[in-house]
N, C-alpha and C positions, 0 to 999 in steps of 0.2 A: 651384640651381634653373636649369633649362634655359631658353633663350629662349622656347620655346613654352609654358612654364608660369609665366611671370612674372605673368600675370593670369588670373583665373578669373571667368567670368560665369555666374550661375545664375538661372534664371527660376522665379518662383513666382506663383500666382494672387494678386490683390490684393483681399482681402476679410477680414472679421473672423475667419472660420473658419480662414484660412490663417496668421494671426499665429503660432499655435503651431508651424506647419511651419517658420517662419523660425528657431526656436530650434535646429533641427538644423544650421544653418549656424554653424560655430565662430566665424567673424569677427563675425557679427551677435550671437551669444550672449555673446561675451567682450569686447564694447565696443571692437572694433578700428575705426579710421577706415576708412570705405569710401564708395563713390559708388554711387548708384542711379538707375535710370530707371523712372518710372511711365509706363505707356502704355495706350492703347486703340486697337486696330486698326480697329474699326468707324468711329469718328469721327475717327481720325487725330490724336489729341491726345497730348501727352507733357509730363512734368515731370521735371527733372533736379535732384538734390540730393546733398549729402554729409552724413555724420553719424558720430558715435562711439557713438550710442545708437539703434541701428536699430529695436528693438522699440517704444520710446516714440515715435520719429519716425513710424513707420508707423501707429501707433494715432492719432496726431494728424492725419495726412493723411486717415485714414478718416472723420474728423469734419468735414473741410473740404468746403464746398459743391461745388466743382469737382473736386477731386482724388479724392473718394470715387466719382466716376463712372468713374475709370480702372480697368482690369481686370487689369493684369499689372505685376509689379515685377521688374526685373532687378538683382540685386546684383552689383556689380563689386568684386572683392576682390584683394588682393595683399599678400604679406609685405613688399613694398617700400614700402607706403603709410605715410605719416605725415600729420599734419594739414595741413601746407603742401602736400604732394603732392595730397591729395584735393581741396583748394580749387582747385588749379591744374587738375586733371583735370576737375572739375565745370565750371569756367569755360570750358575748351577744348571740352568736350562741348556746352555751350550754343551756343558760336559755330559749331561745325561742324554740329551737328544742325539748327540754324536754316537753314544753307545747304544741307544735304542735302535738305530739303524734304519728307521723308516725313511728318513730323508738324508740326502747329502747336504751338509751345511755350507753356506756361502760365507760364513763368518771367518774372520782372521783370528789370530791368537788373542786371548783375553786373560785378565787376572794374573798379571805377573807378580802380584803381591796380594795376600789375603788382607782384608781389613775388618776391624771389629766395630761394633756399634751397639747402642743401647738395646737390650732384650734380644740380641741376636739368637742366643741359644734357647732362652726361656720361651720366646714366642715365634720367632721367624723360621725356625726349623719346621714347626708344625704348619706355618703358612706355606712354605714351599711344598710340603707333602700335599697340602690341599690344592695348590696350583697344579701339581703333577696329576692328581686324581681328576681334576676338572679337564685337563688336556686328554687324558685317557677317554673320558666321557665324550669329548668332542672328536675323537678319532685322530687327534694330532700325534699322539704317541701310543704305543701298544703294550709295552712291558712294564711291570711294577718296579718301583725303586729298589725294593729288597732284592729282586732278581738281578738288576743292573749292578748293584753294589758288589756283587760276587763275580761279575763277569770280567774277563781279561780285557775285553774290548774297552770297557770303562777305565780299568786301571792303567792301560797303556794308551789312552787317548792323548793327543797333543794339546787338547783344551784343558790344561791343568794349571792351577796356581803353583808358582815356584816359591820355595823357601828362600830365606836370605842366603843360605849356603849355595843353593842351586843358582840363584841370580848372580852371585859372584862368579860361579863357574861359567855361566852363560856369557858374562861380560869378558872374562879372561879369554874364552874361546873366540869371541867375535873380534877382540883386539888382535889376537894372534893370527887370525885368518887374514887380517889386513897387513900383517908384518911380513915383508918380503924375505926376511931372514929366517922365518920359521916355516918348517914343512910338516913336522909331526907334533901333535898335542896329545899328552897322556893325562887323562882324568882318572885319578885314583880314588877308590872308596870301597869300604867294606860292603857286605851284603845288606841290602835294605837302606842304603844311603841315597837312593833316588837316581842312580846312573841311567837306567833305562828311560825313566820319565824325562830327564834332561835331554837325552839323546833324541827322543822322538819330538819333544818340544822344539829343539833347535832345528831339526830336519824340516819340520813344518814351517817354522819362521823363515828360514832361508829360501824356501821355495814359494812362499806366498807373494802374490803380486802386491804392489804398493797399496792399492785401494782395498785390499783384503786384510791389511795389518791394522789392528785396532788396539793400541796400547794406551790404557787409561792412566791418568795422572794420580796413581795411588802412591807413588814414591818417587824419589829423586832419580832412580835408575832409568825410568822410561825415556826421558829426553836423550840420555846417553845411548840407549839401545836404538832409538830411532835414527840418531846421527850415524851410528856404526852401520846400521842396516842400509842407509842411503849410500854410504861409501862402498859397501860390499856390492850393492846393486850396480853402481857405476863401474866397479872393477870387473865384475862378472855378472852381466845382466841376467842370464838364464843358466845357472850352473848345472852341470851334469853331476848328479849326486846318487849315492847308493848307501843303504844301511846294511852292513854285513853282519850276519848273525851265524856263528859257527854251528850251534846246536839245531838239528832239524826240527825238533818239537817246538822249541821256543820261536824259531823262524816262522813256523806255520801260524802260531798265535799272533805274532806281530803283523803278518800279512793280513789277518782278519782285522786288526786295529786300523790298518791303512785303507781298508776297502771303502769305507763310507765317509772319508774325509776329503773335501774338495781340494784338488791340487796334488793329492797323494794317490799312489797306486800300489797294489800288492807287488807288482813287478819291481818296485824300488827296493824291496827287501830281498837280499840275495845271499847265496852261499859263497864262501871264499873262492871256490873254483870258478864261479861265474865272473870273477874279476878279469879273467883272461879275455872276455869278449870285447872289452873296450877300456879306454882310459877315462878317468873321471876327474872333475875339478875338485870335488870334495868327497871323501869316503869316511863315514862314521862306522866304527866297529863296536857293537855292544857285546858284552861278555868276552872281551878280547883275550882273557886268560885261557880261553878254550880254543884259540887258534892252534893249529897242529904243526908238528914236524914229522919227518919220515921215520916213525917208530911205532910199532904196535898198531898199525892202521887197519889191519884185517882186510876187508873187502874194498877199503878206500885206497889201497896202495896204487891201483891202476889209475884212478882218477887223479890222484896226487901227482904221479909221474907224468901223466899226459898234460896237466896244467903247467908243471915245471918246464916241459919241453916247449909248450906254446909261448911261455914267457922267457925262453932262453936262459933258464936258471939251472944250476947244478942241484939235482934232486937230493943229493946226499948232504949238502951243507946248508940249504935254504929252509925256510919255514914259511907258513902262510903269512906271517908278519911281513916278510920280504915281498910277498905278492901285493899286499896292501900298499906298502911304501912305493913300489915301482909303478903301480897302476893308478896313483892319485897324485894330483898336484899338492893337495893338503890332506892329511890323514888325522882323524881324531879317534884315539883309542880309549875306551872306557874299561878300566882294568882293576882287578883285585887279585893280588898274588895268592891270598889265602883261599881262593876258590879254584886253584889249579889242582885237578883231582885225578889226572891220568898221566902216565909216562909219555903218551903221545902229545900232550900239551907242549907248546913251545917253551923252551927253557927259560927259567927266571933270568938267566944271564942275558938272553936276547932282549928282554925288556929293560934290564939295567943299562945295556949299551944304548938302547933306543933313547932312554931318558937322559943319558949323559951326552948324547950327540949335540954338536953345536947348533944344529937346526931344529932342536926339539925343546919343548917346554913342558912342565908338568904342573898340575893343580890338584889339590885334595878336597874331597867331600867328606865331612865328618859327621853330620847330623844323621841319626838313625830314624827312618820313617816307618819301616815295615813293622817291627816288633814294638808293641805298646809299652813293654818294659824298658825300651830305649837302650842307650849305649851301655849302661851298667850290666844289662843282661848279656850283651854281645861280649863284653870283656870277661864276664864270669864264665861263659861257655868256653872261651879261648883258654882261660886259666884252668878250668876243670879238665879239659881234654889234654892239657899239657902238664898236669900235676903241679900247678902253681897256686892252688887254693889253700887257705889256712885250715888247720885241723878242725876247728870248730865253726868254720864259715858255712852258712846255709843261705841260699838265695831265696828271698821272698819279695814279691811285688804286689801291691794292692790291686792293680789293674791288669794283672797277667796271671794266667793259670799255668804254673810250672810244677809238675808232679812226677814222681817216679812210682812205678807200679810193681807189686810183687807178682802179679799174675798177668800174663799176656792176654788171656781171655777177658779180664776186666778192662784192659786198655782198649781192646778191639770194641768192646761194648760201649766204652766211653766215647770213642771216635764216632761210632754209629749214631749215638744219641746226639752228639754235637752236629753231625751231618743233618739229622732230622730238624734240629732247631735253627741252625744258622747256615747250613751248607758249607761247601769248600773245606771239609775236614777229611784228611787222608792219612793212611798208614804209609810210612817210608822206612826202608831197611837198608842196612849195609849189604854189600854183595856177597853174602855168606852162604848162599844156596844156589845150586845150578838151576837153570830155567827149563825145567822138565816140561811144563805145560805149554811151552812154545810149540812142541810137536804133538803133545797129547793133551788136549784141552780138558780132559776129565781128571788129569793128575793134579796133585797138590805139590807145590814147590817147597813151602815152609810148613813144617809140622813141629810144633813145640807144645809139650804138655797137653796133648789132645786137641790143640787148636790147629786147624788146617787152613792154609791160605795159599793164594796164587799170586805170582808176579803180575805186573801190569800186562794186559792183553794186547796193548799197542804201544809203539814208541812215539807216536805222533799225537801231540795235544792230549796226552792221557788224562791230565787233571780234569779236563772238561768232558771226558767221555762218560756217558751214562753208565752207572754201576761201578765207577772207578773207586768209590769209597769202600767197596767190598774186596778190592784187590790191594796189592802192596806195590808202591812205586819205588824206584831206585833213584840214585843221583842223576842219571841221564834223563829221566822223565820229569824231574821236579826242579832242577837248577834253573833259576831265573823267574820262577813262579811265586806268587803269594798264595797262602792258605789262611783260613781262619784258625784252624787247629791242625797241628801235626802230631802224629803218634809215631815216635822213633823207636825202631827195633834194632838194638845193638846185637849183631850176630856173633857167631862163634869165632869169627876171625879177629875179634878184638876182645882182649881179656885184661884182667888186673892181676899183677904179681904182688902177693902180699909181703914177700920178703924184701923186694926192692921198692915197694910202695909206688909202683908206676904202671902205666898202661903198656901192654905188650901186644904184638901182632903174631897171629898164627897163620902163616902164608898158605898152609895146606887147606884152610877153610875159606880162602878168598877166591871166588869163582868168576870174577870179571875177566873174560877171555883176553881182552887187550889191556887190562888194568895192571897186571903184575908181571907179564912176560918181559924178559930182558933186564929185570931189576935184580942186581946182585947185592946191593947194599941194603940190609934190613931197615936201616934208619930212613932211607929214601922211601921205601914202601910204607913205612909207618907214617911218614909225613903226608903222603897222598891219602892214606886212609883217615888220618886225623882231620885233614882238610874236608874229606867227604862228610864226616859226621858233623863237623863244625858248620858246613854249608847247609845240610838238611835240618839242623837244629835252629836255623835262622829263617825258616819258611813260615812259621806260624805267627799271624798277626795278634791273635787273642790268647793263644796258649800253646804250650808244647808238653806232650806227655812222653814218658821215657820208660822203656823196658829193656833189660839186658839179659841175654841168655846165659852168660857166664855169671855164676853165683857170686864170685869174688868181686866182679865188676859191679854187680847189682848192689852189693853191700857198700862199696865205695861211693856209688851214686847216692845211696840212701843217707850217707853222712852229710851230703851237701845240698840235696834237693828234697823238698817236703814230700813225705810218703802219702800216697793215696790210700785211704782206708779200704780194706777188701770189700768188693761188691758195692761200693758207694759211687755209683755213676749218676751221675746226675742227667639363550638365542632363539631364537624364534625362527621357524621355517618360513622362507620367503613365500609370499602368496603365489600359488600356481593355478593358472586358469584351467589348463588342460593337463590331466595326468596321463602320461604316455608310458605304458608298461615297458619296463626295462630301458627307458630313455631317461625319464626323470622320476620314476616311481617304481616301488617294489610291492609285492603282495604282503598284506598284513595277516599274520596267523594269530588266532586266539588260542594260545597254548593252555590256558586254564580250562577251556572247554573241550580240549582235545581228549578223546577217549582212545583213539588208535595210536599208531606209531607216527613218527615224523614223516616217513615215506608216504603214509596214508594221507597226511595233510597236503603233501606236495602233489599228490595225484588228483586232488579235488579241483573243481573249477574255482578260480579265485574270484571272490565277490568284492573284497575290499582292497584298495590300493592306497599307499601312503607316499607322499612326496619325499624325495631324498634331498638333503641340503645341497645347495648348488656347489659345484666344484669337486664333487665326489663322483668319479666315473662309475656308472651303473652297468652291471653285467647280469646276465641271466643266472638264476640260482640265489641271488641275494634276496633277503626277506626282512621283515620287521616284526617285532612282537613286543608286548608290554611286559616289563619285568616287575614282578610283585614282591614286596618284602623288604627287609632292612639289612639283609646279610651282605649286600654289596653297596651300602649307602655312601661310602666314601667316594664312589665313582658314579653309581647309578641310584638316584633317589627312588623311593618306593613309587611304583605306578608309572615309571617313565617309559616312553616308547623308544626302542633301541633298534639300530640297524646291525644286521649280521650278514656275513658272507659264508658260503659253504665251507666246511672244513677241508683244507687243502693238504692235510698231512704235514710231515716235516716237524720241526721243533715247535711245540706249543708252549714251552716252559716260560712262565712269567706272563702269559697272555690270558685274557678273560674269554671264556668259552661258554657256549650253551650246550648242556649235556642232557641226553635223553636217558631216563631211568626206567627200564622196562618192567622192573618188579617192585617198585616202591613209589611213594608219593613224597615229594619234597615239602616239608611242613611249612617252610617260609614261602615257597612259590605257589603252593596249593595245587600242584599237578605233578605229572611224572617228568617234569623238566626242571632243571636247576641251572643257574648262572653262577660260575665260580672262577677263581684264578687257578690255572692248571700247572702242576709240577709233576714230573715223572722221574723215577729212579729205577736203576737196575738192581736186582738183589739175587741172592742164592738161597736154595734150600739145602737140606742135608745131602741130597743126591747130586748137587752141583749144577742143577739145571737153572739157567738164567731166566728170570721173568721180570716183568715190570711191577713196581709198586707205584701207585698213582695217588697224589693228593689233590683234592679239590678244596681250595682255601677260600674262606670268606674275606671280604675287604670292607670291614664295617667299623663304625665308631663303637658299636656295641661289642664288647669283648666276650660276651656269652656265646656267640656263634662258634661252633667247633669245626675243625678241619675234617673233611670226609676222607677216610683212608680206604683205598681200594687195593685188594690183593689179587692174586691170580684167580682165586675162587670166585670173587664177586665182581671182578672187573668186567666180565662179559655181560653183566646186567646194565652197564653204562656205555653210552656211545656219544662221542663228540659229534654234534651235527652242525655247529656253526661257530665262527670266530667273531667276537664282538668288534665292531668297527667304530661306532660312535653313538651318542645319545641323539635322538631326534626330538627337539624340543616341541 
C-alpha cells in the first residue's frame, strides 16, 4: 500500500436512513477496528470515537440526546489499524481537534494512561499524520499538526494523557475532596512537572456530566477514579468551581484553552480579586506561588484593598491565599516555592502554615515533562545558580541543546534560526534594563556590544504575539509558558565574584519597579533574582542558550556549560439532480486558464457550477477550483477539485490558502495561483519599522518542494484570495 493510501476517510450522512449506506463500507460491514468523527457544521459540534462494530455503534449514537443532533459521520479506515492503534488515533484526534478549534467536542476525558504497542513509533505516527491530512482535505479540521504542536491551546487542553505521577496526584486530590476533615490540598512540584496540565484535567473531569466521562480500561486506576467520581457527584452534583490564575498573561492563555471545550467556559478562569463575587465549592489555583500580599503592588494596591474590604479582611495582615481559603469549601493549590520571584508574592511562611494545618494535605509531583533533558538538567541549573557545581562538572545531554555564547549577536541569530525552523523560540532577560520603549516605541531598551533589542511590547500573551521572537521577554511574560528554545540574557544585575567564587547581585542595575522596593536584606533580593533565572532557564523544551553580560559570570558559565563556537548557528459527492447556485453549488473557476486577476474571474458570468458536499453550509463568495501539482499532496492529490471560501482576514497561521501571484507563475500549479500552508511573522529592519515576513509552505511527501519566503518588498505581489475548506471528490 502506498503512503498516500495508508488511510481512507469517507463521509456519510448521519441519520437513520443512512445506516444501510454504511453497509457498503467493507471495514464497517466486516467489523474492522476503525475511528469515526460525528459532526455538525451549523452548530460546530463534534464527537470522536472508535469501534469494531460500526453499525451498532451508529444506531446507539442516533438514540443519544446530543449525538443524534449531529449530521455527518466520517469513517476513518486503514488496513494497518488494530484495536490498540484505533484507541491511540482516537485519543490523538481528541487532543488535536480540541486545539484546532473548529468544533466544540462532546467527548469526555480520555487516555488517563498512555499505552504502547507494536510499531507505534515506527509506523503509526506516520499513519496518524496521514489521518490528519485526510481530515484537512475533508474540511473536518483546518490547521496543520506542526502549527498545533506549538500552540498553548494544545498544550493546556484537558484532553491529555496523564503520567503515573500525575495519576497518583489526581487520585490523592479526589480522595481528599471526599474527606470531610480536609479543606486545603497543596500539590507541590517544580517547573515542568505538569501542574497546569493536571489542574486543567481535574477541572474538566469534575465538571463533566456522567455520560461525557469516558475512562478506558488502560490501567487499574480507572475503576477507582470512576468510583471516586460517582461519590463526588453524589456529594456535590453540580459544583461551583473556579480556576484562579494570578498572572494576567497566563490567565489570558488558559481562557483560550477553555473556550472550545464542551462544559468549560473562559469565565471559569478568574483573577484572585474575582473571588469576592461569590463562594465556590472548589477553587483550583495554578501558579499559586504568585498569589500576592500587600507589598510592592503598584497600581494593584487599590484593587487589593477593595477586595479585602469586600471580604471583611485586614488588608495589612492577609494575602490572596486567605481570599482563596475563605471563598472556597475546598481549595487546591498548585505550588512551587522556587518560582516565587517578587517581594509581592505571598510569604513562604504562609504556605508552610497552610501545609502544616490540621485540615490540609500535601502531595508532590516529581517527574519533569517540559525539558527533554529531564530532572538532571533541573538539578544542574539549581546547583549552577547556587554555586554547588563541582569544579570540573559540565552538563551535556544527547537530546538537549544547552550552550553558552561569547557573543549576544550570535545567540540572537541562533534563536531567530530556531524560530524559523521550529517556532516558539524566544529571548528572555533578567530585569536589568529600564523599559524605555514602553513610552517611545522607536527606542531600544537593551544595547549590548552593538546589539539593539526591545522589551516585550505587550504584557498579555506576549509569547504568542506576532513578532515576539524579535523582542525580549521578562519573567512576567514567560512564567508558566513552554518554549521550544529559550535564549537567556543574564543582565548587569547578576555578576560573579572571582574572589568569593560566588554569584552576587548589583541592586543598582535591577529595574523591576515592584521587584526590589522595600527589600533591605541583600540575601533576600538575591534569592528572588536567582529564582527568576532558575525559572526562565526551565522554559525551553528542546534547548536553552545562555549569554552573560558580566565577563566574570560568562567565564563561570563557560566552565560548566558547553561553549557555542562563534558564528556557528545553525468520498464521493452525492448525486445532485438540480444544482442551485449558493444553495448546494458554487462556481467553478479554471485558474490555469486565467489570464487576469482573481477579481476579473469573479466579475465574469459563471458558466460552470459544482455541487458542494452535503452538510456544508453554502454562502455567496465560495468557489471551487482544481488544484494541480504535487506540492500539497499530503492533503490535496494532484488534480483534485477543492472548495474555498473568501479570505476573511484574521489569523491564517497553519491554514491552507489559495494565493494570487500577480507577477509570477507557480511552476507546480501552472498559473499565477498557488495553494500553500500560510505562516506569518513580524520582523524588524535596521530602522526599527515592523513588517511581516510570510512563509508559504508546501505539505508534500516530496521533500524537494521549498518554502516560499515573502518579505516586505515582494509581499505586495501576493494576495490571499481564499481559505481551503475541503476536497470535493
